[in-house]
OpenMM code with the backbone's topology and positions (N, CA, C; nanometers):
from openmm import Vec3, app, unit

residues = "MET LYS ALA ARG GLN LEU ILE SER SER LEU SER LEU GLY LEU ILE GLY LEU LEU GLY MET SER PRO ARG ALA ILE ALA LEU PRO PRO PRO GLU ASP ILE PRO GLU GLU VAL LEU GLN MET GLU ILE ILE THR GLU ALA VAL SER PRO LEU ASN GLY GLU PRO LEU THR ALA ALA GLU PHE ALA GLU LEU GLU ALA GLN LEU THR GLN GLY ARG TYR ALA PRO PRO VAL SER GLU GLU LEU GLN GLN LEU ILE PHE LEU LEU ARG LEU ARG ARG LEU ILE ASN THR PHE SER PRO ILE PRO LEU LEU".split()
positions = [
    Vec3(15.7869, 10.7078, 10.2931),
    Vec3(15.7088, 10.8010, 10.2145),
    Vec3(15.7024, 10.7578, 10.0693),
    Vec3(15.8204, 10.7195, 10.0154),
    Vec3(15.8253, 10.6773, 9.8761),
    Vec3(15.7494, 10.5465, 9.8571),
    Vec3(15.7505, 10.4619, 9.9604),
    Vec3(15.6805, 10.3339, 9.9500),
    Vec3(15.5297, 10.3579, 9.9386),
    Vec3(15.4789, 10.4528, 10.0133),
    Vec3(15.3352, 10.4832, 10.0062),
    Vec3(15.2983, 10.5391, 9.8697),
    Vec3(15.3804, 10.6253, 9.8188),
    Vec3(15.3537, 10.6818, 9.6867),
    Vec3(15.3588, 10.5740, 9.5804),
    Vec3(15.4536, 10.4822, 9.5935),
    Vec3(15.4666, 10.3737, 9.4973),
    Vec3(15.3453, 10.2819, 9.5017),
    Vec3(15.3018, 10.2478, 9.6224),
    Vec3(15.1854, 10.1602, 9.6369),
    Vec3(15.0607, 10.2273, 9.5828),
    Vec3(15.0426, 10.3551, 9.6144),
    Vec3(14.9225, 10.4235, 9.5666),
    Vec3(14.9251, 10.4405, 9.4157),
    Vec3(15.0412, 10.4697, 9.3593),
    Vec3(15.0462, 10.4840, 9.2135),
    Vec3(15.0259, 10.3503, 9.1439),
    Vec3(15.0774, 10.2413, 9.2033),
    Vec3(15.0545, 10.1089, 9.1451),
    Vec3(14.9074, 10.0700, 9.1508),
    Vec3(14.8431, 10.0981, 9.2646),
    Vec3(14.7012, 10.0624, 9.2761),
    Vec3(14.6171, 10.1445, 9.1796),
    Vec3(14.6478, 10.2729, 9.1658),
    Vec3(14.5743, 10.3548, 9.0699),
    Vec3(14.6023, 10.3103, 8.9270),
    Vec3(14.7253, 10.2689, 8.9008),
    Vec3(14.7593, 10.2184, 8.7685),
    Vec3(14.6847, 10.0910, 8.7359),
    Vec3(14.6727, 10.0010, 8.8344),
    Vec3(14.5971, 9.8770, 8.8124),
    Vec3(14.4502, 9.9052, 8.7879),
    Vec3(14.3955, 9.9981, 8.8650),
    Vec3(14.2549, 10.0342, 8.8459),
    Vec3(14.2354, 10.0955, 8.7082),
    Vec3(14.3301, 10.1782, 8.6662),
    Vec3(14.3232, 10.2376, 8.5331),
    Vec3(14.3331, 10.1327, 8.4240),
    Vec3(14.4162, 10.0304, 8.4460),
    Vec3(14.4285, 9.9238, 8.3468),
    Vec3(14.2994, 9.8435, 8.3348),
    Vec3(14.2327, 9.8258, 8.4454),
    Vec3(14.1082, 9.7492, 8.4429),
    Vec3(13.9932, 9.8307, 8.3850),
    Vec3(14.0127, 9.9584, 8.3660),
    Vec3(13.9095, 10.0413, 8.3054),
    Vec3(13.8037, 10.0878, 8.4025),
    Vec3(13.8336, 10.0868, 8.5308),
    Vec3(13.7366, 10.1288, 8.6311),
    Vec3(13.7964, 10.2413, 8.7135),
    Vec3(13.7165, 10.3378, 8.7434),
    Vec3(13.7617, 10.4410, 8.8361),
    Vec3(13.7212, 10.3975, 8.9766),
    Vec3(13.7888, 10.4462, 9.0794),
    Vec3(13.7547, 10.4032, 9.2158),
    Vec3(13.6101, 10.4309, 9.2531),
    Vec3(13.5508, 10.5356, 9.2020),
    Vec3(13.4120, 10.5671, 9.2355),
    Vec3(13.3153, 10.4766, 9.1608),
    Vec3(13.3510, 10.4324, 9.0421),
    Vec3(13.2611, 10.3499, 8.9622),
    Vec3(13.2462, 10.2099, 9.0185),
    Vec3(13.3380, 10.1672, 9.1013),
    Vec3(13.3297, 10.0337, 9.1587),
    Vec3(13.2101, 10.0232, 9.2524),
    Vec3(13.1792, 10.1282, 9.3271),
    Vec3(13.0739, 10.1238, 9.4275),
    Vec3(12.9348, 10.1509, 9.3710),
    Vec3(12.9239, 10.1924, 9.2470),
    Vec3(12.7925, 10.2249, 9.1910),
    Vec3(12.7173, 10.0986, 9.1507),
    Vec3(12.5829, 10.0992, 9.1651),
    Vec3(12.5047, 9.9835, 9.1207),
    Vec3(12.4985, 9.9800, 8.9683),
    Vec3(12.4603, 9.8668, 8.9128),
    Vec3(12.4483, 9.8597, 8.7668),
    Vec3(12.3419, 9.9570, 8.7167),
    Vec3(12.3577, 10.0083, 8.5937),
    Vec3(12.2632, 10.1089, 8.5438),
    Vec3(12.1209, 10.0561, 8.5259),
    Vec3(12.1011, 9.9252, 8.5119),
    Vec3(11.9657, 9.8731, 8.4927),
    Vec3(11.8887, 9.8596, 8.6242),
    Vec3(11.9556, 9.8797, 8.7388),
    Vec3(11.8869, 9.8760, 8.8680),
    Vec3(11.7956, 9.9972, 8.8828),
    Vec3(11.6722, 9.9719, 8.9311),
    Vec3(11.5784, 10.0814, 8.9579),
    Vec3(11.6021, 10.1289, 9.1005),
    Vec3(11.6194, 10.2586, 9.1222),
    Vec3(11.6442, 10.3086, 9.2578),
    Vec3(11.5283, 10.2761, 9.3522),
    Vec3(11.5617, 10.2544, 9.4789),
    Vec3(11.4614, 10.2182, 9.5789),
    Vec3(11.3583, 10.3286, 9.5976),
    Vec3(11.3992, 10.4535, 9.5848),
    Vec3(11.3060, 10.5645, 9.6010),
    Vec3(11.1972, 10.5602, 9.4945),
    Vec3(11.2344, 10.5208, 9.3735),
    Vec3(11.1361, 10.5108, 9.2653),
    Vec3(11.0414, 10.3950, 9.2922),
    Vec3(11.0940, 10.2828, 9.3405),
    Vec3(11.0093, 10.1677, 9.3695),
    Vec3(10.9126, 10.1961, 9.4831),
    Vec3(10.9527, 10.2754, 9.5816),
    Vec3(10.8643, 10.3083, 9.6934),
    Vec3(10.7481, 10.3956, 9.6494),
    Vec3(10.7691, 10.4801, 9.5501),
    Vec3(10.6654, 10.5715, 9.5047),
    Vec3(10.5751, 10.5085, 9.3984),
    Vec3(10.6080, 10.3883, 9.3541),
    Vec3(10.5317, 10.3236, 9.2488),
    Vec3(10.3946, 10.2812, 9.3017),
    Vec3(10.2904, 10.3091, 9.2280),
    Vec3(10.1550, 10.2712, 9.2665),
    Vec3(10.1271, 10.1321, 9.2116),
    Vec3(10.0904, 10.0426, 9.3004),
    Vec3(10.0650, 9.9045, 9.2613),
    Vec3(9.9203, 9.8932, 9.2158),
    Vec3(9.9003, 9.8493, 9.0921),
    Vec3(9.7649, 9.8372, 9.0377),
    Vec3(9.7239, 9.6913, 9.0193),
    Vec3(9.8145, 9.5989, 9.0440),
    Vec3(9.7822, 9.4569, 9.0332),
    Vec3(9.8091, 9.3910, 9.1672),
    Vec3(9.7301, 9.2905, 9.1993),
    Vec3(9.7469, 9.2208, 9.3257),
    Vec3(9.7193, 9.0727, 9.3047),
    Vec3(9.7521, 8.9929, 9.4048),
    Vec3(9.7301, 8.8493, 9.4017),
    Vec3(9.6402, 8.8132, 9.5189),
    Vec3(9.5426, 8.7273, 9.4926),
    Vec3(9.4498, 8.6857, 9.5967),
    Vec3(9.5231, 8.6058, 9.7036),
    Vec3(9.5024, 8.6374, 9.8322),
    Vec3(9.5653, 8.5589, 9.9375),
    Vec3(9.5007, 8.4216, 9.9544),
    Vec3(9.3832, 8.4011, 9.8978),
    Vec3(9.3138, 8.2742, 9.9123),
    Vec3(9.3613, 8.1689, 9.8123),
    Vec3(9.3654, 8.2068, 9.6839),
    Vec3(9.3984, 8.1072, 9.5825),
    Vec3(9.5084, 8.1500, 9.4863),
    Vec3(9.5652, 8.2685, 9.5029),
    Vec3(9.6756, 8.3126, 9.4205),
    Vec3(9.6382, 8.3669, 9.2843),
    Vec3(9.5107, 8.3910, 9.2584),
    Vec3(9.4680, 8.4463, 9.1300),
    Vec3(9.5039, 8.5940, 9.1210),
    Vec3(9.5354, 8.6427, 9.0022),
    Vec3(9.5603, 8.7865, 8.9879),
    Vec3(9.4308, 8.8654, 9.0008),
    Vec3(9.4371, 8.9771, 9.0714),
    Vec3(9.3207, 9.0624, 9.0949),
    Vec3(9.3556, 9.2065, 9.0599),
    Vec3(9.2535, 9.2835, 9.0301),
    Vec3(9.2737, 9.4268, 9.0148),
    Vec3(9.2765, 9.4898, 9.1534),
    Vec3(9.3144, 9.6162, 9.1610),
    Vec3(9.3229, 9.6836, 9.2898),
    Vec3(9.1856, 9.6915, 9.3574),
    Vec3(9.0786, 9.7150, 9.2800),
    Vec3(8.9442, 9.7251, 9.3361),
    Vec3(8.8984, 9.5894, 9.3898),
    Vec3(8.9240, 9.4832, 9.3144),
    Vec3(8.8853, 9.3491, 9.3595),
    Vec3(8.9617, 9.3107, 9.4858),
    Vec3(9.0895, 9.3468, 9.4909),
    Vec3(9.1691, 9.3157, 9.6088),
    Vec3(9.1173, 9.3907, 9.7311),
    Vec3(9.0816, 9.5181, 9.7155),
    Vec3(9.0285, 9.5961, 9.8268),
    Vec3(8.8958, 9.5377, 9.8765),
    Vec3(8.8120, 9.4938, 9.7848),
    Vec3(8.6836, 9.4325, 9.8218),
    Vec3(8.7064, 9.3010, 9.8972),
    Vec3(8.7979, 9.2193, 9.8480),
    Vec3(8.8279, 9.0925, 9.9143),
    Vec3(8.8874, 9.1162, 10.0522),
    Vec3(8.9745, 9.2136, 10.0644),
    Vec3(9.0344, 9.2476, 10.1930),
    Vec3(8.9282, 9.2919, 10.2931),
    Vec3(8.8302, 9.3705, 10.2479),
    Vec3(8.7222, 9.4154, 10.3359),
    Vec3(8.6375, 9.2971, 10.3819),
    Vec3(8.6111, 9.2030, 10.2926),
    Vec3(8.5321, 9.0854, 10.3295),
    Vec3(8.6064, 8.9989, 10.4307),
    Vec3(8.7362, 8.9869, 10.4144),
    Vec3(8.8133, 8.9027, 10.5055),
    Vec3(8.8264, 8.9641, 10.6443),
    Vec3(8.8282, 9.0959, 10.6537),
    Vec3(8.8457, 9.1588, 10.7849),
    Vec3(8.7158, 9.1715, 10.8624),
    Vec3(8.6019, 9.1525, 10.8004),
    Vec3(8.4747, 9.1688, 10.8712),
    Vec3(8.4540, 9.0629, 10.9785),
    Vec3(8.4850, 8.9376, 10.9529),
    Vec3(8.4559, 8.8313, 11.0477),
    Vec3(8.5756, 8.7862, 11.1269),
    Vec3(8.6688, 8.8734, 11.1590),
    Vec3(8.7903, 8.8321, 11.2287),
    Vec3(8.7773, 8.8304, 11.3801),
    Vec3(8.6740, 8.8871, 11.4371),
    Vec3(8.6636, 8.8936, 11.5818),
    Vec3(8.6011, 8.7665, 11.6356),
    Vec3(8.6612, 8.7164, 11.7420),
    Vec3(8.6128, 8.5932, 11.8040),
    Vec3(8.4836, 8.6220, 11.8811),
    Vec3(8.4024, 8.5195, 11.9039),
    Vec3(8.2808, 8.5396, 11.9836),
    Vec3(8.3181, 8.5773, 12.1268),
    Vec3(8.2264, 8.6420, 12.1983),
    Vec3(8.2571, 8.6839, 12.3354),
    Vec3(8.2891, 8.5644, 12.4253),
    Vec3(8.3778, 8.5870, 12.5207),
    Vec3(8.4228, 8.4815, 12.6121),
    Vec3(8.3387, 8.4893, 12.7393),
    Vec3(8.3086, 8.3722, 12.7955),
    Vec3(8.2271, 8.3693, 12.9172),
    Vec3(8.3018, 8.4335, 13.0338),
    Vec3(8.2256, 8.4740, 13.1361),
    Vec3(8.2832, 8.5408, 13.2525),
    Vec3(8.3804, 8.4494, 13.3274),
    Vec3(8.3474, 8.3218, 13.3383),
    Vec3(8.4346, 8.2274, 13.4088),
    Vec3(8.5689, 8.2147, 13.3381),
    Vec3(8.5648, 8.2065, 13.2067),
    Vec3(8.6874, 8.1937, 13.1295),
    Vec3(8.7694, 8.3223, 13.1364),
    Vec3(8.7052, 8.4357, 13.1357),
    Vec3(8.7763, 8.5624, 13.1512),
    Vec3(8.8463, 8.5695, 13.2866),
    Vec3(8.7787, 8.5246, 13.3919),
    Vec3(8.8375, 8.5231, 13.5259),
    Vec3(8.9582, 8.4299, 13.5310),
    Vec3(8.9475, 8.3124, 13.4680),
    Vec3(9.0574, 8.2171, 13.4663),
    Vec3(9.1782, 8.2732, 13.3902),
    Vec3(9.1530, 8.3378, 13.2795),
    Vec3(9.2615, 8.3983, 13.2019),
    Vec3(9.3299, 8.5080, 13.2838),
    Vec3(9.2507, 8.5882, 13.3530),
    Vec3(9.3068, 8.6926, 13.4383),
    Vec3(9.3953, 8.6337, 13.5469),
    Vec3(9.3499, 8.5266, 13.6112),
    Vec3(9.4281, 8.4643, 13.7180),
    Vec3(9.5571, 8.4027, 13.6643),
    Vec3(9.5512, 8.3417, 13.5471),
    Vec3(9.6722, 8.2846, 13.4876),
    Vec3(9.7737, 8.3934, 13.4533),
    Vec3(9.7259, 8.5049, 13.4025),
    Vec3(9.8173, 8.6159, 13.3719),
    Vec3(9.8763, 8.6749, 13.4999),
    Vec3(9.7949, 8.6832, 13.6049),
    Vec3(9.8427, 8.7330, 13.7332),
    Vec3(9.9493, 8.6395, 13.7900),
    Vec3(9.9274, 8.5086, 13.7795),
    Vec3(10.0245, 8.4111, 13.8275),
    Vec3(10.1559, 8.4224, 13.7497),
    Vec3(10.1470, 8.4413, 13.6187),
    Vec3(10.2681, 8.4560, 13.5375),
    Vec3(10.3438, 8.5826, 13.5775),
    Vec3(10.2713, 8.6913, 13.6073),
    Vec3(10.3359, 8.8145, 13.6506),
    Vec3(10.4058, 8.7953, 13.7841),
    Vec3(10.3410, 8.7289, 13.8767),
    Vec3(10.4009, 8.7046, 14.0083),
    Vec3(10.5227, 8.6148, 13.9943),
    Vec3(10.5170, 8.5147, 13.9078),
    Vec3(10.6301, 8.4231, 13.8890),
    Vec3(10.7525, 8.4938, 13.8306),
    Vec3(10.7331, 8.5994, 13.7553),
    Vec3(10.8487, 8.6702, 13.7006),
    Vec3(10.9255, 8.7454, 13.8085),
    Vec3(10.8592, 8.7882, 13.9160),
    Vec3(10.9255, 8.8648, 14.0204),
    Vec3(10.9538, 8.7834, 14.1456),
    Vec3(10.8893, 8.6698, 14.1640),
    Vec3(10.9037, 8.5906, 14.2845),
    Vec3(11.0175, 8.4895, 14.2694),
    Vec3(11.1023, 8.4748, 14.3734),
    Vec3(11.2083, 8.3718, 14.3667),
    Vec3(11.1525, 8.2305, 14.3780),
    Vec3(11.0367, 8.2168, 14.4413),
    Vec3(10.9717, 8.0857, 14.4542),
    Vec3(10.8512, 8.0868, 14.3610),
    Vec3(10.8552, 8.0079, 14.2537),
    Vec3(10.7428, 8.0113, 14.1575),
    Vec3(10.6168, 7.9492, 14.2144),
    Vec3(10.5034, 8.0073, 14.1765),
    Vec3(10.3733, 7.9522, 14.2112),
    Vec3(10.3415, 7.8403, 14.1141),
    Vec3(10.2768, 7.7399, 14.1622),
    Vec3(10.2410, 7.6283, 14.0729),
    Vec3(10.1079, 7.6440, 14.0118),
] * unit.nanometer
topology = app.Topology()
chain = topology.addChain("A")
for resn in residues:
    res = topology.addResidue(resn, chain)
    for name in ("N", "CA", "C"):
        topology.addAtom(name, app.Element.getBySymbol(name[0]), res)
């Protein structure tokens, strides 16, 4: 019992000598911005994904709209769709079958 009291008083004494309280050790530095504040911050500047130039929020939104317009691939022929379906079916069967299909 006395050993525990001695150890705890020594550790508290050392912490007191160092000028830190046990709770102050776990706190972040005062210049850190809390994550909650950073999440609520409205971003008004952006960088172009094409060339890295700084953009305003309106320019970035316009560029983003232009980039998303032509993202869909041209339609695939019926033969190619059938082949893709068969390959996916074969892969599904191979996952459950002990003898793989070639």
